[in-house]
N, C-alpha and C positions, 0 to 999 in steps of 0.2 A: 769108261769108254777108252776101247783098244785103240792105240796107235798103229795103224798099218805098215809096219816098216821095220825090218831086222839088221840094224846098221852093222858093219863091222869095225867102225871106230866111233866113239862119242866125243865129241870135243865140247869141253864147258867153259862159259865164260867163266871170270873170276868173281869181280865185285858184283855183290847183289845174288850169284848165284851159288858160290862156294862159302864165301866170306861177307857176312853182314857190315859192310862198310858204307855202304850208300846213304844212309841218313848222317853219320858221322861228317863223311866227306863233302856231301853237299850244303850242309849247314856250316861249316868251316868257309867254304867256298863262296856262298852268299855274303858271308863277311867280309872276304878278302876284296872281293869285288867292290862291295859298297865302299870299302876305304880307297878304292879308285873311282869312285864317281858311276860306278855300274851298278843299278838297284833292280833287285827282283827278288821275288819271293821264293821260298823253298820249292813249292811246287813248280814253279817256272824254270829253277833252277836244274831240277830233275828232267822236265820235258825237254829243256833245251840241251842238257851236255851229258847226261847218262849215257855210257856206251861210247863216249867220244875221246879223243886223247885230249891232253893239256894243251898241246899245241894249236889244236882246233878250237879249245875255250879261247885262247888268247886271239888267235884269228879274229873271232868272232865278237870279242869283244872290241878290240882295236878298229874293226869296222865300225859299230857302232860308236865310240867315243872319238874317232878321227884321230887318234893318236896312238902313240908306241906305249906298250906297258913295260917295255924292257928285257933284253934278251935272256935275262936271268930270271925271268917271272916265272916261268913253268917249274925250276928249279926249287924256287922259293916256295910255291905253292904245294909240291911235293914235299920238300922238308916239314912245313908246318902240318901238312896231314899226316906223316908218318908221326909226328909228336903227338897228334892228336889220338891216332889209333894205339900209339903204346899206352894211353892209359884204361884201354880195354876193349875189345872187340870178340865179337863169337862168331862161330861159324853160323851159316844158314841151317835152319833147321833139317835135320836128315842127309845133310852132305856127308858125312863122313859113312854113314850106313849106307849111302847108295855108292861111293867110292868102292867100299870093300867090297860091296855087293859086285859089283862088276869086276873087280878083281879075282873073286873068288870063281866066277863063270868064265874068266879066261877073256873078257870083252876088253878090247883096248879102248883107251881112253887118253887126253890129254886137255891140257889147257890154254887157251888163246884168248889172251888180253889186252885190251887197249893200253893199258898202265904198262910201265917199265918192271923188268926182272928184279929190281931191287924194291919195289912197292909189292909185287907178287910174293917173292920170299918172305917179305915182313909179314903180310898179311896171312899168309897161308900157315908161316911158321907159329904165328901167334896163336892162331886157333888149332894147332896141332894136326894141320891137314897135309902140311910140306912133304912129310915122308911119303906119302901116296902117290905124290905127282912132281917130285922136286927133279925127275929125270925127263918128263914131257912138258915142259913150261914152254909158250910161243907168246912173244910180244910185238905189238903194233912197232917196236922200235926196229926190227929186223925186216921192215917190208916199207915200200916206197908211200903206201896210201893206208891210212887207218879206217876203220869202219865208218861208212856204210858202204866203201868198197872192198870186193872180196878177197883182196890178197892176202889178207892174214890167216884165213881159214884155208885157202888153197896152200899157202905156205905149211901150214901146220898138218894138213891132211898129207901135201909130197913128203913132208920129212918122217912122216908115219908110214908112209909106205901104203896110203890107201886111195883110191878113186874118189873125187867130191860126190860122187852119185849115191856112193856107199857110207856116208858118213851123216851123222846126224848132230847137229848142233843145239847145244840147251842156253839160251839165253833170256836176258830181262830187259832189254833195250831195243827201242825201235830201231837205231842205226846197226845194232849186232843183229838183228832178225833180218833187215834188208842185206848185210852183208852175207849171211849165209844164204840166202835166197839168190843173190847174185852168183854166188860160189856154186849153185846147182846142187845146194845139200838141203835136205829136210831140216826143219827146226822146231824144236818144244818151247814156247814161250813159259819161262818161271814169271808167273804174277803172285807169289805170296806176298809181297811186301804191300800194304794198301795204299802205297803211293805210286806203284807200278800199274801203268793202264793196260789192262788185259785186252781189253777191245782193240786200243791202237796195235798191239802186237798180232792179233788175230788177223785185223786188217792187211797186215803187210805179209801175212802166209802163214804164220805160227799157228802149232795146235798147242792150245794154252793151258797149262795147270796150275794149280795154286798150293800143291803140295809137293816138294821135291821126291818125297819118297815114293810117290805113285810112279814115278819113272821104271822101279823094278817090276810093275807088273806090266808095263807098254812098251817094253822092248825085247819082249823074247826071252826064253831062259838060255 
């Protein structure tokens, strides 16, 4: 099915869209939260926290536990997560081909992630994608409010020199889709991971695909 939109800029989320980090990161997060007395399944963890900053995760858990986790907890989780990633991660199938294809067409693209720059550079570097995007990375640490607020996508579009209405966002999380819609941007929901709820992405306003490579036939030549 054709996507009736020709963007001037394509904005990619990072985790789960370009790099296949969500299974590793969320299984680890389940274990770390259990250590704090906050128990949930892997599926619940993904539903609640995918697409959100680690500070948002901490705020949610602290409210549920009615006690603080400590100011250094997000850093602790990030460090443990990077250790887990060091054992091996892969790019999302088709990610490299899509980025190379957009570059060949001269269609601008960038990455806008809830993760910090350190994490993005590590994961994109480990999967061989960093050279394609290292100068067009944007992080939620640059804005006041992370996804589902529109701040990050609006910031990325402004820095890249494009109007929001001409941008296309590629996301795999409900907060990410909500952020794109709130920014006034078109959004494609990538649901290639079996644990991604494509129907939930669709309800929030995304055009859903399960094969990232399909982008090249959807957004014009």
